[in-house]
N, C-alpha and C positions, 0 to 999 in steps of 0.2 A: 551337350554342356555347352553353354552357351559364355561366350565370352562379354557380350553387350545384350541386353534385353532385346529379343525378337529377331537376333542374329547368329547365328553359328556359324565356326571355325571352316565347317566344309563349304558354305556358301559364298565366304570369304575367299577362299581359294578359287572358287570356279568363277570367282567375279571378272577375273581378267584371264582366263584363261589356263588356269594354275599357276601365274606367277607371283597372284596376292595383291594386293590393294599395296602393301607399303612399297614392295617393286615397282609398282605403276607409279607408284607417287615420286621414287625415287629417280624413275627416270624419266618422270615428266619434268622434277626439278631441276633434273640434270640438263635438259633441254631447253630449261628457261633460264637457266643459268648460263648456258652457251650462247642462247640468241641475243641476251642481255650483253652478255660482253663484247660479243660480236658487234652487237649496237653500238657499244662503247667505244671500241676500239675504231669503227668507222668514222665516229663523230669525233675522235681524237686525232684521228688521221686528217679530216677533212680540216679540221682546225689548224694542226699543224702548218697541211699545205699554204691556209688562207695566210697564215703567221710569216709563213718564209716568202711567198710570193710579196708581202706588204715590205718586206726587209728587202727583198732584191728590188722594189719598186724603188725605195728610197735610196740606197746606195746608188741605180742607175742616174735618177734625177742629181743626188749629191756630187758625182763624178761627171755628169753632163755639163752642169752649170759651172763647174770649177773649168772645163776643157772650155765651153762656150765664152764666157767673161775672162781667160787666159787668152784665147783668141784674137778676141776683140782688141784688148788691150795690147798684145802683141803685133797687131797690125796697127795700132796708132805709132806704137813708139819704132815701129818698123819704117812706116814711113816718112818719120821724122828724120831716122840713121840714114836712109837710101837716098832721099832726096839730094838734087845736085844744085847748083848754083851758089851765088855769092852771099844770099837770103838763106841759105841752108843753115842747117845745123854744122855741118862740118865747113860752110863758106866763111859762117861766122868765128867758126873756133881757127881757124887759118888768120882771121885778121885780128883776133885776141890774143892768139898765141896760148891760149887756154884750152884743155880737154876735158875740163869739170864737168859741162853741159853733156859732152858727149859720152862719159863714162857714166854720168847719171842716166841718161836714157840707155844705153848699153845693159847697163845691170837691171833695168825692170825690164828691158828684151829677153834677158837671158833666164830672168826667174820666171817671166810668161811661157819661156820655152820649156822650162824645167816642169811646171804645171800642166801645160799641153800634154808632153810625153807621159808623164805619170799618170794622169787621168787616163787617157785613152788607154793605154796598157791592162788598167784594172777594168774598163769597160769591156774590152776585148773586142772580138768580131773581127772578121776576115778583112774588111775595109779598113780598120782601126791598125791592127796589122800591120797592113802594109804601110798604111801612114805613118806609122811608129818606125817602120824599117829606112823608110826616106830621110825621115829628121835623123837619125841615128848617122846614114850615110852622107849626110851633108855634115855633119859635125866631124864627121871621120875623115871627110875629103878636106877639111879645113883647120884639122887637128894641129898642124903645125903655125899656120896663121893665128891661131886662136889662143895657141900657149904665148906667141908674141904679143899678145895683146893680152895678157895677165889672166886668160881662161884656159881651164884643164877640160878635156873629153874624158869622162870616166868611162867603167868596162861596159856600164847598162846604158850607153848614151846620152846620159844627162849631163850637164856643165857645171863646174864648182869655178868660183871667181875667187881670183887673190886681188882685194881692193888696193894693197899697195902696189902691185905689179899693174895693175889697171891705170892708175892714176900716174904712175912712172912710163908707160907705154909709149910710145912716139905716134904724133898725129898720123902720120903715114901707114903704121902697123897699125892702127886702130878702124884708119879707112880700107885696108883691104880686107876686113872682117865684115867690117858694116856698113859700108858706102858704096852707092852706085848699083848697077843691073850685075846680074850674075853672083853679087856678094852671097858672103852665109847668110846674112840678114836678109836680102831681096829675096832669094829660094826658100826661107824658112817663111818669111810674110806671105808669099803667095801661097803656099802649101798651106797654112793656117786657115786660108779660108774656105778651102774645100775641106778639111778637117772641120771647120764650125758647122757647115752645112751637115755634113754628113752625120754629126752628131746629133744634130736637132731632128733630122729624119730616121736615124736607128733609136734615137729615144723612142718617139712616137710608137715604131713596129714592136720593139720590145715591150712596151707597156700594153699593147694591145694583145700580146701574145700571154703576157702572164695574166692579165682580165679572163681570156677565154680559157686558160688551163682551171678555171675554180667552176665549180658546181652551182654555185649561188649567183641568181641573179644581180643581186647587190651587189654582189663582188665584182662580179663583171664590169657592171655600169660605173662603180669605183674606180676599178685599175684603170679603165677606158678612160676616166676624166682626171687621170693624175696628170695627163700631159695638157690638158686643156690649163688645169691648174697652174702650172709650171710658166707657160707663154703668155 
């Protein structure tokens, strides 16, 4: 008795060694489904990895640029504050009996100090951690002097300013923090130069690592060129 013309049930059973065509097709379909899903999962994983790398690269560039720009600006304001002589910022303030320009430059300096500390903390890395610790130590060592100048050291090492107190601070108290060799401003200014160079170097290294982590040649080339596009 046949189920289809020219084919009987017994021959169907024997076709796949007793398992039957239906069973064989089910097995084949299951295998294909598994392979398809595996392929999709692998593709999804690769896409997620590339997306994550792109996000990390963007964050690296952002925080690195903040650190670089802040370091450069801090060095400019730091050089003005630490300069000595009658034509220096403090020299002119002594003549005019006004701290207005000193406070303005000191405000820029503190803002850039905070930006550098925040950005290198987010960037991470052994060297940045070391630089961060040094910045915090300089602030902590000068905590009382900074307070007398209207600036408070917070627990995370960042600085907060009270403009009223800064404007009311004596030129002598401002000078102790910001003027001359080995002052707080002098130490931070010198360290910021090292921070800037390290950030540039580490950014390039990190982006190359992100690029080599991709299986796509295109992605590798793209990731490797992030730094070139940045500078």
